[in-house]
C-alpha positions as CSV (number, residue, x, y, z in Angstrom):
1,M,-45.6,-43.4,22.4
2,K,-46.2,-39.7,21.9
3,G,-43.5,-39.0,24.4
4,I,-40.9,-40.9,22.4
5,Y,-41.8,-38.9,19.3
6,F,-41.3,-35.6,21.1
7,I,-38.0,-36.8,22.4
8,L,-36.9,-38.0,18.9
9,I,-38.1,-34.7,17.3
10,G,-36.3,-32.7,20.0
11,A,-33.1,-34.7,19.6
12,V,-33.2,-34.2,15.8
13,L,-33.8,-30.4,16.2
14,F,-31.1,-29.9,18.8
15,A,-28.6,-32.1,16.8
16,S,-29.2,-30.0,13.7
17,C,-28.3,-26.8,15.6
18,R,-24.7,-25.8,15.0
19,K,-22.7,-23.4,17.0
20,E,-21.2,-20.9,14.7
21,V,-17.6,-20.0,15.4
22,V,-16.4,-16.5,14.4
23,E,-12.7,-16.6,13.5
24,V,-10.7,-13.4,14.1
25,Q,-8.2,-12.9,11.4
26,K,-5.4,-10.3,11.0
27,V,-6.4,-7.7,8.5
28,D,-3.6,-6.3,6.3
29,Q,-3.5,-2.6,6.6
30,A,-2.4,0.6,4.9
31,F,-0.6,3.3,6.8
32,S,0.0,6.9,5.6
33,A,2.0,10.0,6.6
34,V,2.4,13.4,5.1
35,Y,5.8,15.0,4.7
36,T,6.8,18.5,3.8
37,I,9.8,18.8,1.4
38,R,11.3,22.3,1.7
39,P,13.2,23.9,-1.1
40,A,16.5,23.4,0.8
41,D,15.8,19.6,1.0
42,W,16.5,19.0,-2.7
43,Y,20.0,18.0,-3.7
44,S,21.7,17.3,-7.0
45,S,24.7,15.0,-7.7
46,D,24.9,15.7,-11.4
47,G,25.2,19.5,-11.8
48,G,21.5,20.3,-11.7
49,K,20.2,17.8,-14.3
50,S,18.2,16.0,-11.6
51,Y,17.3,16.6,-8.0
52,S,16.4,14.3,-5.2
53,A,14.8,14.6,-1.7
54,D,15.1,11.9,0.9
55,L,12.3,10.9,3.3
56,E,13.3,8.8,6.3
57,I,10.5,6.4,7.0
58,P,11.5,3.8,9.7
59,E,8.0,2.1,9.4
60,L,9.0,1.0,5.9
61,D,10.4,-2.3,7.1
62,N,11.5,-5.4,5.3
63,V,8.0,-6.9,5.5
64,I,6.5,-4.0,3.6
65,Y,9.5,-3.8,1.3
66,Q,9.3,-7.5,0.3
67,D,5.6,-8.1,0.3
68,G,3.8,-4.8,0.5
69,A,3.7,-1.6,-1.5
70,V,4.7,2.0,-1.3
71,L,2.6,4.7,-3.0
72,V,3.7,8.3,-3.2
73,F,1.6,11.3,-4.0
74,L,2.8,15.0,-4.4
75,S,1.0,18.2,-3.9
76,F,2.6,21.6,-4.6
77,E,2.2,24.6,-2.3
78,G,-1.1,26.3,-3.1
79,E,-2.6,23.2,-4.8
80,T,-5.7,21.5,-3.4
81,Y,-5.0,18.0,-4.9
82,Y,-2.4,15.2,-4.9
83,E,-0.9,13.6,-8.0
84,A,0.4,10.1,-8.0
85,I,4.0,9.6,-9.0
86,P,5.7,8.6,-11.2
87,Q,4.3,11.4,-13.3
88,V,5.3,14.1,-15.8
89,F,4.4,17.8,-15.1
90,D,5.4,20.5,-17.5
91,G,8.3,18.5,-19.0
92,I,9.6,17.5,-15.6
93,T,9.6,13.8,-14.6
94,Y,8.9,13.0,-10.9
95,G,9.9,9.5,-9.8
96,V,10.3,7.6,-6.6
97,I,12.5,4.8,-5.3
98,H,12.3,3.1,-1.9
99,S,14.1,0.7,0.3
100,N,14.1,-0.3,4.0
101,G,13.6,2.9,6.0
102,Y,13.5,5.5,3.2
103,V,11.8,6.9,0.1
104,V,13.7,9.1,-2.4
105,I,11.7,11.4,-4.7
106,D,13.6,12.5,-7.8
107,I,13.0,15.1,-10.5
108,S,14.6,15.7,-13.9
109,A,13.8,17.3,-17.2
110,I,12.6,15.1,-20.0
111,S,15.0,17.0,-22.3
112,G,18.0,16.2,-20.1
113,E,18.7,19.9,-19.5
114,T,19.6,21.4,-16.2
115,I,16.6,22.4,-14.0
116,N,15.9,24.2,-10.8
117,P,14.5,22.4,-7.8
118,P,11.0,23.4,-6.6
119,G,11.2,26.8,-5.0
120,K,8.2,26.2,-2.8
121,N,7.3,23.5,-0.3
122,V,6.1,20.2,-1.8
123,T,3.9,17.9,0.2
124,A,4.5,14.2,-0.1
125,K,1.8,11.7,1.0
126,V,3.4,8.3,1.5
127,I,1.2,5.3,1.9
128,L,2.6,2.0,3.1
129,I,0.6,-1.1,2.4
130,D,1.2,-4.2,4.4
131,A,0.2,-7.3,2.5
132,A,0.3,-11.1,2.6
133,R,2.5,-12.7,0.0
134,L,0.5,-14.8,-2.4
135,A,3.5,-17.0,-3.3
136,L,3.1,-18.6,0.1
137,R,-0.1,-20.2,-1.1
138,R,1.3,-22.2,-4.0
139,D,-1.7,-24.5,-3.7
140,V,-4.0,-21.7,-4.9
141,N,-4.9,-21.5,-8.6
142,L,-4.7,-17.7,-9.1
143,R,-6.6,-18.1,-12.4
144,D,-9.6,-19.6,-10.7
145,I,-11.7,-17.0,-8.8
146,Q,-13.4,-19.6,-6.7
147,S,-10.1,-21.1,-5.6
148,V,-8.8,-17.7,-4.6
149,Q,-12.0,-16.8,-2.7
150,S,-11.9,-20.1,-0.8
151,A,-8.2,-19.9,0.0
152,F,-8.4,-16.3,1.3
153,N,-11.9,-16.5,2.9
154,I,-13.3,-13.9,0.6
155,K,-17.1,-13.7,0.5
């Protein structure tokens, strides 16, 4: 009789053990590159009221354009920090637009007067963020944190 109890207890113990499966998931990533904009790279199409500099970025594809994000930071020659743009420095606005394959940085005076382009090198740090589109999960209530955590496996 004791043998049967040991067999039953062993069966219950082994039946309650579960194999844990670790699922490998794609992790959305951010990518960055640093570009130098030389003084000769700035061009104006409005008589010097604004200037632009183009950065060719082939990694900025349609996936990032549609669902990700593009962040741009500038650092001026001799500075030890980056500033996020859009931004205003000393009455000059710095902005950025992007599309597939490129980023355009533009500058203009708040006053609308003509300006000179930067006379020194400007360093541009461009960060591309790959992301999953939330709209694909219409079944997720984005106003309910538990629903979001469960849907996107957030611990």
